[in-house]
Backbone as a ProteinNet text record, in pm:
[ID]
protein_1_A
[PRIMARY]
GTLVGGDWRIRGFLGETDFFASLTGGTLNGRATLQALPVGAVIAAFTGMPVGEGVVTGVARFSVPLADPLAGNATVVAERIRVTATSGTGAQAVTETLMGTGTLDYAARELRNVNIQLAGAGTWDVHGGYTRQRVDLSAQFRDTTFTPVLRLIPGLAELTPSLKGSVTLTAAGTYDRPRGLLRAQNLVGSVAGLSLQIPN
[TERTIARY]
2078.9	2162.7	2291	2415.2	2543.4	2625.9	2760.5	2818.1	2936.3	2994.5	3061.1	3172.1	3323.5	3371.2	3346.6	3211.3	3148.9	3032.7	2964.3	2872.7	2769.8	2622.6	2548.7	2471.5	2429.9	2365.2	2267	2124	2015.7	1975.7	1927.8	1810.4	1714.5	1588.5	1521.7	1381.3	1300.1	1170	1060.5	964.4	803	710	680.6	631.8	707.7	667.7	712.3	792.5	821.7	858.9	1028.1	1118.3	1219.2	1301.1	1372.8	1450.8	1558.5	1679.2	1788.9	1810.5	1882.8	1897.2	2057.3	2137.8	2298.5	2259.7	2372.5	2388.1	2507.8	2539.4	2655.6	2670.4	2786.8	2801.2	2665.4	2574.6	2501.5	2317.4	2353.2	2295.8	2218	2079.6	2033.2	1959.9	2037	2012.1	1928.3	1805.2	1786.7	1716.5	1649.7	1583.1	1504.7	1353.5	1266.3	1189.9	1194.8	1093.5	973.7	850.6	718.1	672	642.5	569.6	436.6	292.8	171.1	205.4	277.3	304.2	151.7	152	60.9	84.3	17.8	34.9	-30.8	-161.8	-240.4	-175	-103.4	-70.7	31	133.8	253	229.8	133.2	112.4	41.9	-14.7	-105.6	1.1	102.7	201.2	330.4	358.3	453.7	350.2	248.6	109.2	53	60.4	-27.9	-171.2	-232.1	-370.8	-403.3	-585.7	-581.9	-618.8	-569.8	-614.4	-688.1	-746.5	-786.7	-688.2	-734.4	-652.4	-587.5	-471.7	-433.5	-283.5	-322.2	-170.1	-75.6	38	94.2	209.1	249.8	346.4	407.5	525.7	671.9	779.1	835.5	986.1	977.4	1061	1102.2	1284	1302	1468.3	1470.2	1545.6	1541.1	1644.5	1716.6	1831.8	1807.1	1826	1821.2	1894	1921.9	2039.4	1953.7	2022.4	1920.3	1946.4	1998.5	2021.9	1910.5	1891.3	1777	1694.5	1606.7	1554.3	1452.3	1435	1394.7	1456.7	1576.8	1694.3	1740.7	1663.5	1662	1590.8	1593	1557	1478.5	1392	1245.6	1236.9	1217.5	1198.2	1031.4	948.1	837.7	792.5	798	707.7	619.1	504.7	383.6	296.8	307.3	240.5	145.5	85.8	-39.6	-61.1	-156.3	-167.4	-336.7	-407.5	-538.1	-538.9	-658.6	-754	-864.1	-907.7	-1044.7	-1060.1	-1230.4	-1297.1	-1415.2	-1454.4	-1594.4	-1657.6	-1813	-1884.6	-2037.5	-2021.9	-2128.7	-2117.9	-2183.2	-2195	-2364.9	-2294.7	-2361.6	-2448.6	-2517.6	-2624.4	-2605.1	-2585.9	-2579.7	-2460.3	-2335.4	-2216.3	-2163.5	-2134.7	-2034.1	-1934.1	-1819.9	-1708.9	-1697.5	-1581.3	-1523.6	-1424.1	-1371.2	-1267	-1181.9	-1053.8	-968.1	-876.5	-830.6	-711.3	-668.3	-513.1	-416.3	-314.6	-207.4	-30	-37.5	113.2	137.6	299.3	337	471.4	519.1	604.2	660	774.8	849.1	988.4	1000.1	1067.8	1075.2	1293.4	1320	1438.5	1440.4	1561.6	1557.9	1511	1415.8	1281.5	1150.4	1167.1	1113.5	1000.9	876.7	817	853.5	928.7	968.9	829.6	786.9	689.4	590.1	439.5	383.3	256.5	227.3	114	33.4	-43.9	-134.1	-283.8	-281.7	-410	-497.4	-617.4	-639.8	-833.6	-903.4	-1041.2	-1072.9	-1233.7	-1296.7	-1414.2	-1427.6	-1504.8	-1513.9	-1538.4	-1474.4	-1342.6	-1291.8	-1125	-1050	-935.5	-832.8	-748.6	-718.9	-622.5	-578.3	-413.2	-346.4	-182.8	-149.4	-44.1	20.4	185.7	183.1	345.7	384.2	514.3	489.3	582.4	572.9	762.1	793.2	948.3	957	1103.5	1138.4	1105.4	1149.1	1071.9	955	869.7	694	667.6	541.1	417.5	330.9	224.6	167.5	101	48.5	-33.7	-189.1	-230.3	-374.9	-360.5	-519.6	-588.1	-762.6	-808.4	-927.7	-990.5	-1049	-1144.2	-1273.8	-1282.6	-1467.6	-1529.6	-1664.1	-1759.3	-1730.8	-1618.5	-1539.9	-1562.7	-1505.9	-1457.1	-1310.2	-1315.6	-1215.4	-1199.4	-1297.7	-1299.2	-1219.3	-1115.7	-1038.1	-907.2	-820.8	-729.3	-767.3	-907.1	-914.3	-866.4	-911	-899.8	-779.8	-654.6	-537.3	-471.7	-550.7	-457.1	-547.2	-386.1	-391.5	-439.6	-525.5	-569.6	-772.1	-742.4	-886.2	-943.4	-883.8	-889.1	-1042.1	-1018.2	-1027.7	-1218.1	-1230.2	-1407.2	-1384.5	-1434.4	-1494.1	-1518.4	-1424.5	-1436.4	-1517.4	-1628.6	-1610.9	-1677.4	-1615.4	-1653.1	-1648.1	-1792.8	-1809.8	-1828.7	-1797.5	-1832.4	-1716.1	-1662.8	-1612.7	-1522.9	-1408.8	-1338.9	-1213	-1194.9	-1057.2	-986.8	-813.2	-775.5	-620.5	-576	-467.7	-387.5	-246	-197.3	-80.4	-79.4	27.6	80.8	113.3	188.7	333.8	457.9	560.3	586	705.3	794.3	742.9	790.1	792.5	647.8	559.4	465.3	346	284.9	198.7	92.5	-39.4	-116	-251.6	-304.7	-374	-561.3	-619.9	-750.7	-880.8	-934.4	-1022	-1169.5	-1192.3	-1392.5	-1416.9	-1507.6	-1574.9	-1749.7	-1786	-1910.9	-1984.8	-2112.8	-2170.3	-2066.9	-2009.3	-1921.9	-2050	-2072.4	-2122.9	-2012.8	-2050	-1957.3	-1993.5	-1907	-1970.8	-1812.3	-1809.3	-1703.5	-1763.2	-1716.2	-1739.7	-1911.3	-1928.8	-2136.2	-2185.8	-2108.3	-2165.2	-2166	-2241	-2251.3	-2196.8	-2182.4	-2094.5	-2144.2	-2200.6	-2268.3	-2223.1	-2143.1	-2168	-2236.1	-2291.7	-2411.3	-2322.5	-2386.8	-2330.9	-2290
-1283.4	-1262.4	-1266.6	-1185.6	-1211.6	-1198.1	-1278.2	-1256.3	-1149.3	-1032.2	-948.8	-942.3	-957.2	-960.9	-966.8	-1059.7	-1122.3	-1063.5	-928.2	-911.6	-945.7	-994.8	-1030.2	-914.5	-905.2	-810	-830.3	-830.9	-885.4	-767.5	-800.2	-691.3	-790	-717.1	-817.3	-688.8	-763.7	-713.2	-734.5	-692.6	-786.5	-655.6	-676.4	-633.6	-459	-369	-258.3	-169.5	-277.2	-258.1	-286.2	-190.8	-238.5	-239	-323.8	-313.4	-362.5	-302.8	-323.9	-366.8	-468.5	-524.3	-530.7	-507.4	-553.3	-599	-670.1	-767.5	-763.1	-623.1	-635.8	-555.2	-685.2	-686.6	-675.9	-763.8	-759.3	-722.8	-605.4	-476.4	-544.3	-531.9	-529.6	-375.1	-376.9	-223.8	-220.3	-162.8	-174.8	-15.3	-39.1	39	14.4	73.4	-19.3	153	113.3	200.4	136.3	213.2	114.6	200.3	89.2	144.8	76.2	80.5	45	-98.2	-88.4	-252.7	-287.2	-428.2	-502.6	-568.2	-456.7	-496.1	-649.9	-622.5	-780.3	-896.7	-899.8	-995.9	-1059.4	-919.6	-952	-1050	-1001.3	-1077.2	-1191.7	-1213.5	-1354	-1417.5	-1388.7	-1450.6	-1513.5	-1448.5	-1449.9	-1529	-1533.9	-1578.2	-1742.5	-1728.9	-1789.9	-1830.9	-1715.5	-1654.8	-1519.7	-1572	-1500.2	-1367.6	-1189.5	-1080.7	-1000.5	-865.3	-826	-706.8	-624.6	-567.5	-417.8	-414.1	-252.3	-243.2	-125.4	-111.5	84.1	45.4	195.2	197.1	298.2	402.6	470.7	506.5	557.5	505.3	610.5	481.5	456.6	415.6	321.8	302.8	314.7	299.1	237.5	152.2	97.2	45.7	40	19.4	-63.5	-213.2	-323.2	-382.2	-350.7	-475.3	-590	-693.8	-769.2	-859	-806.5	-857.4	-767.1	-627.5	-549.5	-486.2	-560.1	-514.9	-324.3	-323.8	-245.2	-105.8	-106	-7.9	39.9	9.7	36.5	150.9	184.5	312.8	281	331.1	329.3	476.4	455.6	597.1	559	610.9	547.9	703.4	721	802.9	736.8	778.2	703.1	771.9	813.4	921.9	917.9	742.8	733.1	575.4	616.2	414.7	425.1	300.4	274.5	134.8	138.4	28.9	23.2	-143.6	-184.6	-276.1	-291.2	-418.9	-410.8	-539.7	-526.8	-660.3	-589.5	-678.8	-716.7	-835.3	-944.3	-919.8	-992.2	-1050	-1005.6	-1031.3	-971.2	-842.2	-796.9	-697	-622.4	-690.3	-641.1	-593.7	-599.6	-593.2	-447	-413	-276.5	-265.4	-181.8	-180.1	-10.4	-44	54.9	100.4	213.1	219.3	352.2	360.8	461.7	480.5	648	632.8	811.2	804.6	930.2	889.7	954	983.3	934.8	930.7	864.5	887.4	918.4	919.8	858.2	806.8	748.1	717.2	799.5	801.7	772.6	663.8	574.8	582.7	611.4	526.5	578.3	431.1	416.4	442	351.9	339.3	450.4	506.7	692.2	640	713.7	736.4	839.4	930.2	1058.5	1145.6	1086.3	1145.7	1053.8	1096.3	1003.3	1096.1	1071.6	1148.9	1066	1029.4	935.2	997.1	1005.8	1140.6	1034.9	997	888.1	949.5	967.6	973.3	884.9	942.1	802.9	787.1	657.9	646.6	655.2	780.1	892.7	904.5	982.5	1018	978.1	943.7	914.5	1022.6	1092	1130.6	1116.7	1069.5	1013.3	1095.2	1161.2	1238.8	1275.7	1299.6	1325.3	1275.6	1182.3	1172.1	1086.5	1030.2	953.5	905.1	1049.4	1019.5	1078.2	1080.6	1080	1265.7	1337.4	1455.5	1546	1444.2	1496.6	1357.7	1354.3	1247.8	1304	1303.8	1360.1	1313.7	1195.9	1114	1178.1	1176.8	1184.2	1092.5	1051.9	964	982.8	1040.8	1085.1	1029.7	953.3	851.2	905.9	935.3	1033	954.2	927	856.6	768.3	656.1	618.5	407.6	345.4	272	170.2	115.2	0.4	-122.9	-168.8	-296.8	-331.7	-230.7	-257.5	-295.1	-225.1	-225.6	-373.4	-421.4	-534.4	-644.9	-630.4	-725	-775.3	-674.3	-704.9	-726	-803.7	-877	-1004	-1094.7	-1250.2	-1291.3	-1386.2	-1460.4	-1365.4	-1280.4	-1186.6	-1189.2	-1168.9	-1180.2	-1249.9	-1394.9	-1465.7	-1482.5	-1385.5	-1417.4	-1271.2	-1204.1	-1155.9	-1034.9	-928.7	-854.3	-743.7	-646.9	-507.2	-453	-305.3	-242	-68.4	5.2	141.2	268.3	358.1	428.9	557.6	578	758.4	671.9	728	695.7	781.5	817.7	923.2	856	817.4	775.4	928.5	930.5	1058.6	938.4	1009.2	968.4	1127.6	1091.2	1230.7	1170.6	1259.4	1236.3	1224	1152.7	1102.6	989.1	971.7	840.6	701.1	748.1	653	652.6	696.6	749.1	807	678	790.1	759.8	840.2	808	809.1	709.4	709.1	743.2	795.1	814.6	761.9	699.7	626.4	680.5	706.1	766.4	689.1	647.3	570.9	586.6	622.2	658	616.9	527.4	470.7	365.2	290.7	139.3	45.9	15.3	-106.4	-167.6	-337.8	-415.8	-551	-605	-755	-872.2	-966.6	-1083.1	-1211.6	-1273.4	-1416.6	-1395.6	-1354.7	-1343.4	-1244.7	-1237.2	-1182.8	-1058.6	-972.7	-835.2	-789.8	-654	-565	-390.4	-354.6	-175.4	-152.5	-17.8	57.3	202.2	240.6	344.8	458.6	584	700.5	781.4
-1225.8	-1150.6	-1164.6	-1137.3	-1191.9	-1048.7	-1035.3	-864.8	-956.5	-860.3	-899.4	-793.7	-776.7	-698.6	-544.1	-553.3	-388	-376.1	-483.5	-446.3	-543.3	-547.3	-631.6	-676.2	-831	-889.1	-961.1	-947.6	-1007.9	-1091.9	-1231.4	-1309.6	-1375.4	-1354.8	-1424.9	-1473.9	-1542.7	-1573.3	-1523.5	-1527.8	-1558.8	-1604.1	-1756.4	-1800.4	-1850.6	-1821	-1883	-1744.7	-1600.6	-1538.7	-1467.4	-1507.2	-1483.2	-1349.1	-1274.1	-1168.8	-1131.3	-1043.5	-1031.3	-882.7	-854.9	-674.4	-681.7	-560	-510.8	-384.4	-359.7	-187.6	-223.8	-109.1	-96.3	108.2	122.5	266.4	386.6	300.6	393.8	375.4	312.3	245	133.5	113.1	-28.4	-61.9	-201.7	-207.6	-368.4	-397.1	-499.1	-572.1	-676.1	-752.7	-793.7	-853.9	-988.2	-1022.4	-1136.8	-1244	-1259.5	-1206.1	-1191.7	-1331.2	-1418	-1502.3	-1562.5	-1480.5	-1478.3	-1411	-1311	-1215	-1173.6	-1251.7	-1149.9	-1042	-944.3	-774.2	-751.6	-814.3	-806.8	-851.3	-945.6	-1039.8	-921	-867.2	-839.9	-666.8	-586.1	-493.7	-508.9	-633.3	-638.7	-666.5	-764.6	-837.3	-650.8	-544.2	-465.4	-330.9	-337.8	-253.9	-308.9	-401.2	-471.1	-460.2	-447.6	-420.7	-474.1	-587	-619.9	-558.5	-585.2	-478.9	-678.2	-587.5	-612.8	-751.7	-806.3	-947.3	-868.9	-875	-870.9	-925.5	-987.7	-1079.7	-1043.5	-1021.2	-1004.6	-1092.5	-1092.3	-1214	-1106.8	-1108	-1053.5	-1012	-913.3	-896.3	-743.9	-728.7	-545.8	-575.5	-450.2	-410.6	-286.6	-259.3	-112	-57.3	49	123.1	241.3	214.6	378.3	438.5	527.2	595.8	665.2	542.2	565.9	744.7	819	970.1	1070.4	972	1097	968.2	877	776.9	816.5	952.2	980.7	999.3	1005.5	1007.5	858.3	784.5	602.5	545.3	463.6	400	273.7	252.6	102	94.3	-28	-95.4	-223	-188.7	-344.2	-356.3	-503.5	-525.9	-670.6	-617.9	-751	-818.2	-947	-1009.8	-1022.2	-1032.8	-1064.7	-994.5	-923.5	-843.6	-887.8	-913.6	-952.5	-895.8	-817.3	-763.2	-790	-833.1	-884.6	-815.6	-774.7	-703.2	-807.3	-880.9	-898.5	-805.9	-796	-684.5	-794.8	-769.4	-834.1	-983.7	-1023.9	-1179.6	-1246.4	-1419.1	-1459.1	-1472.2	-1513.1	-1468	-1369	-1256	-1120.6	-1088.5	-1152.6	-1082.5	-1086.3	-997.7	-980.3	-977	-1059	-1010.1	-966.4	-823.3	-752.6	-830.5	-845.7	-849.6	-809.4	-734.8	-667	-719.6	-748.8	-882.2	-783.8	-762.6	-707.8	-762.8	-636	-643.9	-497	-460.2	-330.9	-323.4	-238.6	-178.5	-26.2	-7	104.2	115	275.1	252.1	432.6	414.9	544.2	537.8	666.2	701	842.6	882.9	1019.3	1145.2	1101.3	1181.7	1202.8	1115.9	1103.8	974.1	974.8	883.7	836.7	791	754.1	683.1	582	555.6	468.6	472.7	368.6	328.1	186.3	138.9	43.1	69.3	-71.6	-21.3	-221.5	-244.7	-342.8	-323.9	-398.9	-393.4	-533.5	-517.6	-639.9	-633.2	-705.3	-651.8	-609.7	-547	-352.1	-391.5	-257.4	-280.1	-128.3	-113.6	-30.6	-10.1	50.7	81.5	222.1	213.4	343.9	307.7	380.8	459.8	519.5	524.5	647.7	689.2	784.3	812.4	908.7	962.7	1113.7	1087.3	1232.2	1284.1	1328.7	1381.2	1515.1	1575.6	1685.1	1716.7	1624.3	1642.8	1621.6	1565.2	1535.5	1554.2	1595.4	1537.2	1525.1	1359.6	1320.2	1196	1196.6	1084.4	1137.1	990.1	965	826.6	848.5	740.5	716.7	636.5	642.9	506.4	533.1	413	451.8	318.8	336	216	273.6	186.6	77.8	114.3	24.5	20.2	-68.1	-74.7	-28.8	76.9	77.3	35.5	-24.5	-97.1	-205.6	-239	-387.3	-290	-163.9	-120.9	-30.2	57.9	67.6	32.2	-99.5	-234.7	-282.7	-189.6	-253.2	-113.7	-32	49.4	94.5	52.8	58.5	178.6	138.6	266.4	318.9	274	297.6	133.3	-23.3	-61.2	-121.1	-76	-126.5	-68.3	71.9	130	60.6	-9.1	-112.1	-12.9	44.6	143.1	77	145.5	86	226.3	207.8	300.4	245.6	319.8	279.1	371.2	391.1	453	471.3	621.6	644.3	752.5	751.6	873.4	900.6	1013.5	1020.7	1157.9	1096.4	1236.4	1198.3	1314.5	1396.1	1462.5	1471.4	1574.1	1571.6	1711.4	1780	1900.9	2012.6	2161.2	2080.2	2147.5	2108.4	2069.3	1983	1897.3	1986.2	2131.7	2218.5	2281.8	2253	2326.3	2269	2150.2	2033.5	2134.9	2065	2121.3	1968.4	1953.7	1808.8	1883.5	1798.5	1759.3	1645.4	1658.1	1542.2	1518.6	1396	1440.9	1331.7	1321.3	1208.4	1155.6	1054.3	1039.9	922.6	946.8	862.1	753.4	839.1	784.6	760.7	638.6	612.4	503	537.7	467.3	485.9	463.3	464.8	418.8	493.2	519.5	462.5	386.5	358.3	378.7	295.7	324.7	478.1	582.1	670.3	652.2	722.8	735.7	879.6	840.5	878.6	886.1	1037.7	1014	1092.1	1131.4	1226.1	1180.5	1226.1	1197.6	1253.1	1265.7	1274.5	1417.3
[MASK]
++++++++++++++++++++++++++++++++++++++++++++++++++++++++++++++++++++++++++++++++++++++++++++++++++++++++++++++++++++++++++++++++++++++++++++++++++++++++++++++++++++++++++++++++++++++++++++++++++++++++

């Protein structure tokens, strides 16, 4: 990092990923070009806990007031997302993978748009927005695995969680008074050896 006229500027690399950030007047601004960014390794480096495997390629930009981070903005365009988890060992090992794309646009305490599409071990379809003008969020997870993403969560990853099934989440209503709906079908999984099952 360098100090230029009272402003901090930071540039770095992580593998082929290039990132730049500056701190000006209490606001952190940055951008990153993500080239097969190993998300799991980054999380593990920050938390000191081993987690699952995730890779993202795309671009990200953000502007965050340090005194009020939620008032900031962030835009992420992921051209390629890949999350993988392996359960069991040897001949009994099973690898589950989800791959796809995603976009996210957040500004001024509003989720203006999100669109995540993953497929492989089932399908993930997350889209919509949560703004003062509209609340219309939908997430449909069909006959899929949640294990690769659960194993990216520090503290949970070490419990070797696994979860499969179908889940539908929707949010509607207004910004100040949202209402949500959760529907789950045939969920089967385990955490730390304890089994979980939600029938149809």
